[in-house]
mmCIF file of the C-alpha atoms, coordinates in Angstrom:
data_MODEL
# 
_entry.id   MODEL 
# 
loop_
_atom_site.group_PDB 
_atom_site.id 
_atom_site.type_symbol 
_atom_site.label_atom_id 
_atom_site.label_alt_id 
_atom_site.label_comp_id 
_atom_site.label_asym_id 
_atom_site.label_entity_id 
_atom_site.label_seq_id 
_atom_site.pdbx_PDB_ins_code 
_atom_site.Cartn_x 
_atom_site.Cartn_y 
_atom_site.Cartn_z 
_atom_site.occupancy 
_atom_site.B_iso_or_equiv 
_atom_site.pdbx_formal_charge 
_atom_site.auth_seq_id 
_atom_site.auth_comp_id 
_atom_site.auth_asym_id 
_atom_site.auth_atom_id 
_atom_site.pdbx_PDB_model_num 
ATOM 1   C CA . MET A 1 1   ? 0.000  0.000  0.000   1.00 0.00 ? 1   MET A CA 1 
ATOM 2   C CA . GLU A 1 2   ? 1.449  3.363  -1.068  1.00 0.00 ? 2   GLU A CA 1 
ATOM 3   C CA . THR A 1 3   ? 1.238  5.963  1.712   1.00 0.00 ? 3   THR A CA 1 
ATOM 4   C CA . TRP A 1 4   ? 3.464  8.723  0.302   1.00 0.00 ? 4   TRP A CA 1 
ATOM 5   C CA . PRO A 1 5   ? 2.431  10.737 -2.758  1.00 0.00 ? 5   PRO A CA 1 
ATOM 6   C CA . THR A 1 6   ? 4.498  10.869 -5.911  1.00 0.00 ? 6   THR A CA 1 
ATOM 7   C CA . VAL A 1 7   ? 5.704  14.455 -6.317  1.00 0.00 ? 7   VAL A CA 1 
ATOM 8   C CA . GLU A 1 8   ? 7.954  16.430 -8.591  1.00 0.00 ? 8   GLU A CA 1 
ATOM 9   C CA . LEU A 1 9   ? 10.889 18.198 -6.938  1.00 0.00 ? 9   LEU A CA 1 
ATOM 10  C CA . ASP A 1 10  ? 10.033 21.463 -8.685  1.00 0.00 ? 10  ASP A CA 1 
ATOM 11  C CA . PRO A 1 11  ? 6.252  21.226 -9.161  1.00 0.00 ? 11  PRO A CA 1 
ATOM 12  C CA . GLN A 1 12  ? 4.637  23.625 -11.585 1.00 0.00 ? 12  GLN A CA 1 
ATOM 13  C CA . GLU A 1 13  ? 0.955  23.378 -10.653 1.00 0.00 ? 13  GLU A CA 1 
ATOM 14  C CA . GLY A 1 14  ? -0.546 24.086 -7.257  1.00 0.00 ? 14  GLY A CA 1 
ATOM 15  C CA . TYR A 1 15  ? 2.690  25.024 -5.516  1.00 0.00 ? 15  TYR A CA 1 
ATOM 16  C CA . ASP A 1 16  ? 1.733  28.698 -5.382  1.00 0.00 ? 16  ASP A CA 1 
ATOM 17  C CA . MET A 1 17  ? -1.164 27.716 -3.108  1.00 0.00 ? 17  MET A CA 1 
ATOM 18  C CA . CYS A 1 18  ? 1.102  26.482 -0.292  1.00 0.00 ? 18  CYS A CA 1 
ATOM 19  C CA . PHE A 1 19  ? -0.200 28.040 2.941   1.00 0.00 ? 19  PHE A CA 1 
ATOM 20  C CA . GLY A 1 20  ? 3.313  28.823 4.169   1.00 0.00 ? 20  GLY A CA 1 
ATOM 21  C CA . CYS A 1 21  ? 5.076  30.156 1.094   1.00 0.00 ? 21  CYS A CA 1 
ATOM 22  C CA . GLY A 1 22  ? 2.607  30.227 -1.801  1.00 0.00 ? 22  GLY A CA 1 
ATOM 23  C CA . LYS A 1 23  ? 2.398  33.561 -3.562  1.00 0.00 ? 23  LYS A CA 1 
ATOM 24  C CA . SER A 1 24  ? -1.149 32.976 -4.806  1.00 0.00 ? 24  SER A CA 1 
ATOM 25  C CA . ASN A 1 25  ? -2.771 31.758 -1.593  1.00 0.00 ? 25  ASN A CA 1 
ATOM 26  C CA . PRO A 1 26  ? -5.029 34.654 -0.484  1.00 0.00 ? 26  PRO A CA 1 
ATOM 27  C CA . ILE A 1 27  ? -4.927 33.595 3.186   1.00 0.00 ? 27  ILE A CA 1 
ATOM 28  C CA . GLY A 1 28  ? -1.378 32.188 3.173   1.00 0.00 ? 28  GLY A CA 1 
ATOM 29  C CA . LEU A 1 29  ? 1.648  33.588 4.987   1.00 0.00 ? 29  LEU A CA 1 
ATOM 30  C CA . LYS A 1 30  ? 3.748  34.098 1.819   1.00 0.00 ? 30  LYS A CA 1 
ATOM 31  C CA . ILE A 1 31  ? 7.001  33.503 3.715   1.00 0.00 ? 31  ILE A CA 1 
ATOM 32  C CA . LYS A 1 32  ? 10.043 33.711 1.433   1.00 0.00 ? 32  LYS A CA 1 
ATOM 33  C CA . PHE A 1 33  ? 12.964 31.544 2.500   1.00 0.00 ? 33  PHE A CA 1 
ATOM 34  C CA . VAL A 1 34  ? 16.522 32.063 1.313   1.00 0.00 ? 34  VAL A CA 1 
ATOM 35  C CA . TRP A 1 35  ? 19.462 29.699 1.490   1.00 0.00 ? 35  TRP A CA 1 
ATOM 36  C CA . ASN A 1 36  ? 22.830 30.662 2.914   1.00 0.00 ? 36  ASN A CA 1 
ATOM 37  C CA . GLU A 1 37  ? 25.285 28.317 1.229   1.00 0.00 ? 37  GLU A CA 1 
ATOM 38  C CA . GLU A 1 38  ? 28.080 29.218 3.637   1.00 0.00 ? 38  GLU A CA 1 
ATOM 39  C CA . THR A 1 39  ? 26.156 28.346 6.815   1.00 0.00 ? 39  THR A CA 1 
ATOM 40  C CA . LYS A 1 40  ? 23.848 25.787 5.132   1.00 0.00 ? 40  LYS A CA 1 
ATOM 41  C CA . THR A 1 41  ? 20.861 27.561 6.668   1.00 0.00 ? 41  THR A CA 1 
ATOM 42  C CA . ALA A 1 42  ? 17.382 28.341 5.339   1.00 0.00 ? 42  ALA A CA 1 
ATOM 43  C CA . SER A 1 43  ? 15.942 31.528 6.807   1.00 0.00 ? 43  SER A CA 1 
ATOM 44  C CA . ALA A 1 44  ? 13.130 34.032 6.422   1.00 0.00 ? 44  ALA A CA 1 
ATOM 45  C CA . VAL A 1 45  ? 11.682 37.107 8.057   1.00 0.00 ? 45  VAL A CA 1 
ATOM 46  C CA . PHE A 1 46  ? 8.301  36.470 9.658   1.00 0.00 ? 46  PHE A CA 1 
ATOM 47  C CA . ILE A 1 47  ? 5.903  39.132 10.962  1.00 0.00 ? 47  ILE A CA 1 
ATOM 48  C CA . PRO A 1 48  ? 2.824  37.496 12.520  1.00 0.00 ? 48  PRO A CA 1 
ATOM 49  C CA . GLY A 1 49  ? -0.383 39.487 12.179  1.00 0.00 ? 49  GLY A CA 1 
ATOM 50  C CA . GLU A 1 50  ? -3.335 39.596 14.528  1.00 0.00 ? 50  GLU A CA 1 
ATOM 51  C CA . ASN A 1 51  ? -5.139 36.966 12.420  1.00 0.00 ? 51  ASN A CA 1 
ATOM 52  C CA . LEU A 1 52  ? -2.615 34.388 13.718  1.00 0.00 ? 52  LEU A CA 1 
ATOM 53  C CA . GLN A 1 53  ? -3.027 35.044 17.420  1.00 0.00 ? 53  GLN A CA 1 
ATOM 54  C CA . GLY A 1 54  ? -4.124 32.656 20.136  1.00 0.00 ? 54  GLY A CA 1 
ATOM 55  C CA . TRP A 1 55  ? -4.002 34.565 23.404  1.00 0.00 ? 55  TRP A CA 1 
ATOM 56  C CA . PRO A 1 56  ? -4.647 38.268 22.737  1.00 0.00 ? 56  PRO A CA 1 
ATOM 57  C CA . ASN A 1 57  ? -1.557 39.906 21.208  1.00 0.00 ? 57  ASN A CA 1 
ATOM 58  C CA . TYR A 1 58  ? 0.431  36.642 21.025  1.00 0.00 ? 58  TYR A CA 1 
ATOM 59  C CA . LEU A 1 59  ? 1.029  34.178 18.199  1.00 0.00 ? 59  LEU A CA 1 
ATOM 60  C CA . HIS A 1 60  ? -0.946 30.928 18.436  1.00 0.00 ? 60  HIS A CA 1 
ATOM 61  C CA . GLY A 1 61  ? 1.342  28.054 19.456  1.00 0.00 ? 61  GLY A CA 1 
ATOM 62  C CA . GLY A 1 62  ? 0.219  25.964 16.512  1.00 0.00 ? 62  GLY A CA 1 
ATOM 63  C CA . MET A 1 63  ? 1.281  28.739 14.151  1.00 0.00 ? 63  MET A CA 1 
ATOM 64  C CA . THR A 1 64  ? 4.662  28.896 15.880  1.00 0.00 ? 64  THR A CA 1 
ATOM 65  C CA . ALA A 1 65  ? 5.084  25.168 15.249  1.00 0.00 ? 65  ALA A CA 1 
ATOM 66  C CA . PHE A 1 66  ? 3.857  25.615 11.669  1.00 0.00 ? 66  PHE A CA 1 
ATOM 67  C CA . VAL A 1 67  ? 6.441  28.303 10.878  1.00 0.00 ? 67  VAL A CA 1 
ATOM 68  C CA . LEU A 1 68  ? 9.233  26.112 12.285  1.00 0.00 ? 68  LEU A CA 1 
ATOM 69  C CA . ASP A 1 69  ? 7.976  23.170 10.209  1.00 0.00 ? 69  ASP A CA 1 
ATOM 70  C CA . GLU A 1 70  ? 7.928  25.338 7.085   1.00 0.00 ? 70  GLU A CA 1 
ATOM 71  C CA . ALA A 1 71  ? 11.568 26.318 7.705   1.00 0.00 ? 71  ALA A CA 1 
ATOM 72  C CA . MET A 1 72  ? 12.526 22.678 8.203   1.00 0.00 ? 72  MET A CA 1 
ATOM 73  C CA . GLY A 1 73  ? 10.872 21.729 4.929   1.00 0.00 ? 73  GLY A CA 1 
ATOM 74  C CA . TRP A 1 74  ? 12.665 24.517 3.079   1.00 0.00 ? 74  TRP A CA 1 
ATOM 75  C CA . ALA A 1 75  ? 16.054 23.494 4.452   1.00 0.00 ? 75  ALA A CA 1 
ATOM 76  C CA . ALA A 1 76  ? 15.460 20.041 2.984   1.00 0.00 ? 76  ALA A CA 1 
ATOM 77  C CA . MET A 1 77  ? 14.280 21.542 -0.327  1.00 0.00 ? 77  MET A CA 1 
ATOM 78  C CA . PHE A 1 78  ? 17.423 23.659 -0.575  1.00 0.00 ? 78  PHE A CA 1 
ATOM 79  C CA . ALA A 1 79  ? 19.422 20.468 0.098   1.00 0.00 ? 79  ALA A CA 1 
ATOM 80  C CA . GLY A 1 80  ? 17.793 18.991 -3.014  1.00 0.00 ? 80  GLY A CA 1 
ATOM 81  C CA . VAL A 1 81  ? 15.113 16.701 -1.579  1.00 0.00 ? 81  VAL A CA 1 
ATOM 82  C CA . HIS A 1 82  ? 11.350 16.632 -1.330  1.00 0.00 ? 82  HIS A CA 1 
ATOM 83  C CA . ASN A 1 83  ? 10.276 15.501 2.078   1.00 0.00 ? 83  ASN A CA 1 
ATOM 84  C CA . ILE A 1 84  ? 7.413  14.896 4.452   1.00 0.00 ? 84  ILE A CA 1 
ATOM 85  C CA . THR A 1 85  ? 7.677  15.561 8.167   1.00 0.00 ? 85  THR A CA 1 
ATOM 86  C CA . ALA A 1 86  ? 7.763  12.206 9.924   1.00 0.00 ? 86  ALA A CA 1 
ATOM 87  C CA . LYS A 1 87  ? 8.375  13.496 13.438  1.00 0.00 ? 87  LYS A CA 1 
ATOM 88  C CA . MET A 1 88  ? 8.624  16.969 14.925  1.00 0.00 ? 88  MET A CA 1 
ATOM 89  C CA . GLN A 1 89  ? 9.268  18.329 18.379  1.00 0.00 ? 89  GLN A CA 1 
ATOM 90  C CA . VAL A 1 90  ? 8.839  21.973 19.445  1.00 0.00 ? 90  VAL A CA 1 
ATOM 91  C CA . ARG A 1 91  ? 10.088 23.693 22.550  1.00 0.00 ? 91  ARG A CA 1 
ATOM 92  C CA . PHE A 1 92  ? 8.293  26.945 23.328  1.00 0.00 ? 92  PHE A CA 1 
ATOM 93  C CA . ARG A 1 93  ? 10.675 29.204 25.250  1.00 0.00 ? 93  ARG A CA 1 
ATOM 94  C CA . ARG A 1 94  ? 8.450  32.299 25.534  1.00 0.00 ? 94  ARG A CA 1 
ATOM 95  C CA . MET A 1 95  ? 5.244  33.673 24.089  1.00 0.00 ? 95  MET A CA 1 
ATOM 96  C CA . VAL A 1 96  ? 5.607  35.335 20.677  1.00 0.00 ? 96  VAL A CA 1 
ATOM 97  C CA . PRO A 1 97  ? 4.123  38.862 20.505  1.00 0.00 ? 97  PRO A CA 1 
ATOM 98  C CA . ILE A 1 98  ? 2.319  39.565 17.224  1.00 0.00 ? 98  ILE A CA 1 
ATOM 99  C CA . GLU A 1 99  ? 3.102  42.448 14.855  1.00 0.00 ? 99  GLU A CA 1 
ATOM 100 C CA . GLN A 1 100 ? 6.860  42.173 15.476  1.00 0.00 ? 100 GLN A CA 1 
ATOM 101 C CA . LYS A 1 101 ? 9.639  41.051 13.147  1.00 0.00 ? 101 LYS A CA 1 
ATOM 102 C CA . TYR A 1 102 ? 11.201 37.607 13.697  1.00 0.00 ? 102 TYR A CA 1 
ATOM 103 C CA . LEU A 1 103 ? 13.825 35.449 12.041  1.00 0.00 ? 103 LEU A CA 1 
ATOM 104 C CA . VAL A 1 104 ? 12.945 31.820 11.440  1.00 0.00 ? 104 VAL A CA 1 
ATOM 105 C CA . SER A 1 105 ? 15.944 29.722 10.464  1.00 0.00 ? 105 SER A CA 1 
ATOM 106 C CA . CYS A 1 106 ? 16.812 26.071 10.039  1.00 0.00 ? 106 CYS A CA 1 
ATOM 107 C CA . ARG A 1 107 ? 19.900 23.978 9.501   1.00 0.00 ? 107 ARG A CA 1 
ATOM 108 C CA . ILE A 1 108 ? 20.297 20.355 8.537   1.00 0.00 ? 108 ILE A CA 1 
ATOM 109 C CA . ALA A 1 109 ? 21.768 18.378 11.424  1.00 0.00 ? 109 ALA A CA 1 
ATOM 110 C CA . ARG A 1 110 ? 21.977 15.023 9.622   1.00 0.00 ? 110 ARG A CA 1 
ATOM 111 C CA . HIS A 1 111 ? 21.260 13.787 6.097   1.00 0.00 ? 111 HIS A CA 1 
ATOM 112 C CA . THR A 1 112 ? 21.065 10.118 5.119   1.00 0.00 ? 112 THR A CA 1 
ATOM 113 C CA . SER A 1 113 ? 19.703 8.483  1.986   1.00 0.00 ? 113 SER A CA 1 
ATOM 114 C CA . ARG A 1 114 ? 16.172 8.248  3.470   1.00 0.00 ? 114 ARG A CA 1 
ATOM 115 C CA . LEU A 1 115 ? 16.003 10.870 6.231   1.00 0.00 ? 115 LEU A CA 1 
ATOM 116 C CA . ILE A 1 116 ? 16.933 14.453 7.010   1.00 0.00 ? 116 ILE A CA 1 
ATOM 117 C CA . GLU A 1 117 ? 17.113 15.683 10.584  1.00 0.00 ? 117 GLU A CA 1 
ATOM 118 C CA . THR A 1 118 ? 16.720 19.430 11.066  1.00 0.00 ? 118 THR A CA 1 
ATOM 119 C CA . GLU A 1 119 ? 16.992 22.047 13.805  1.00 0.00 ? 119 GLU A CA 1 
ATOM 120 C CA . ALA A 1 120 ? 15.047 25.313 13.584  1.00 0.00 ? 120 ALA A CA 1 
ATOM 121 C CA . THR A 1 121 ? 14.620 28.445 15.686  1.00 0.00 ? 121 THR A CA 1 
ATOM 122 C CA . LEU A 1 122 ? 12.264 31.403 15.829  1.00 0.00 ? 122 LEU A CA 1 
ATOM 123 C CA . SER A 1 123 ? 14.051 34.431 17.270  1.00 0.00 ? 123 SER A CA 1 
ATOM 124 C CA . ASP A 1 124 ? 13.921 38.188 17.259  1.00 0.00 ? 124 ASP A CA 1 
ATOM 125 C CA . PHE A 1 125 ? 16.671 40.300 15.754  1.00 0.00 ? 125 PHE A CA 1 
ATOM 126 C CA . SER A 1 126 ? 18.265 40.831 19.170  1.00 0.00 ? 126 SER A CA 1 
ATOM 127 C CA . GLY A 1 127 ? 18.943 37.098 19.365  1.00 0.00 ? 127 GLY A CA 1 
ATOM 128 C CA . ASN A 1 128 ? 16.183 36.183 21.831  1.00 0.00 ? 128 ASN A CA 1 
ATOM 129 C CA . VAL A 1 129 ? 14.921 32.670 21.024  1.00 0.00 ? 129 VAL A CA 1 
ATOM 130 C CA . PHE A 1 130 ? 11.148 32.239 21.261  1.00 0.00 ? 130 PHE A CA 1 
ATOM 131 C CA . ALA A 1 131 ? 10.845 28.654 20.010  1.00 0.00 ? 131 ALA A CA 1 
ATOM 132 C CA . GLU A 1 132 ? 13.036 25.802 18.838  1.00 0.00 ? 132 GLU A CA 1 
ATOM 133 C CA . GLY A 1 133 ? 12.127 22.760 16.805  1.00 0.00 ? 133 GLY A CA 1 
ATOM 134 C CA . THR A 1 134 ? 13.682 19.537 15.630  1.00 0.00 ? 134 THR A CA 1 
ATOM 135 C CA . SER A 1 135 ? 12.346 17.189 13.032  1.00 0.00 ? 135 SER A CA 1 
ATOM 136 C CA . THR A 1 136 ? 12.949 14.002 11.164  1.00 0.00 ? 136 THR A CA 1 
ATOM 137 C CA . GLN A 1 137 ? 11.963 14.429 7.533   1.00 0.00 ? 137 GLN A CA 1 
ATOM 138 C CA . PHE A 1 138 ? 11.267 11.378 5.364   1.00 0.00 ? 138 PHE A CA 1 
ATOM 139 C CA . ILE A 1 139 ? 12.759 11.853 1.884   1.00 0.00 ? 139 ILE A CA 1 
ATOM 140 C CA . ILE A 1 140 ? 10.244 11.036 -0.834  1.00 0.00 ? 140 ILE A CA 1 
ATOM 141 C CA . LYS A 1 141 ? 12.331 12.224 -3.780  1.00 0.00 ? 141 LYS A CA 1 
ATOM 142 C CA . SER A 1 142 ? 15.778 13.675 -4.283  1.00 0.00 ? 142 SER A CA 1 
ATOM 143 C CA . ARG A 1 143 ? 17.276 15.712 -7.078  1.00 0.00 ? 143 ARG A CA 1 
ATOM 144 C CA . GLU A 1 144 ? 19.751 12.874 -7.715  1.00 0.00 ? 144 GLU A CA 1 
ATOM 145 C CA . SER A 1 145 ? 16.913 10.350 -8.205  1.00 0.00 ? 145 SER A CA 1 
ATOM 146 C CA . GLN A 1 146 ? 15.344 12.555 -10.907 1.00 0.00 ? 146 GLN A CA 1 
ATOM 147 C CA . ASN A 1 147 ? 18.398 12.315 -13.165 1.00 0.00 ? 147 ASN A CA 1 
# 
């Protein structure tokens, strides 16, 4: 029984509707990740609006986890693989005030032929860490396997 979808590494249709990074999703976050080749880190600026709050004036914890997961997926994409989160753990260090600018970043801690392990953080630009996440990503397709 097949449980993982067949996907293209650089899909042409539907990708713009991704809730995290899709440019065409009217309710999406439209987060734009960049890759730093030197540090092997995916990162993006994230400014949560009031529509993402849980407690008044603070980001919903599920959205915090979502943004970390998005960063972890992008780190794997920049490493040349399409992946699905198999396991994820989040540590919330402090509540995240909305309407402020944050840096979400992720690095690859380990990469095997079937799995990628990642470490991500959500911090402000003074270096205060608000949340940390780790994940194990199951590789469903790699750039090498497309050749």
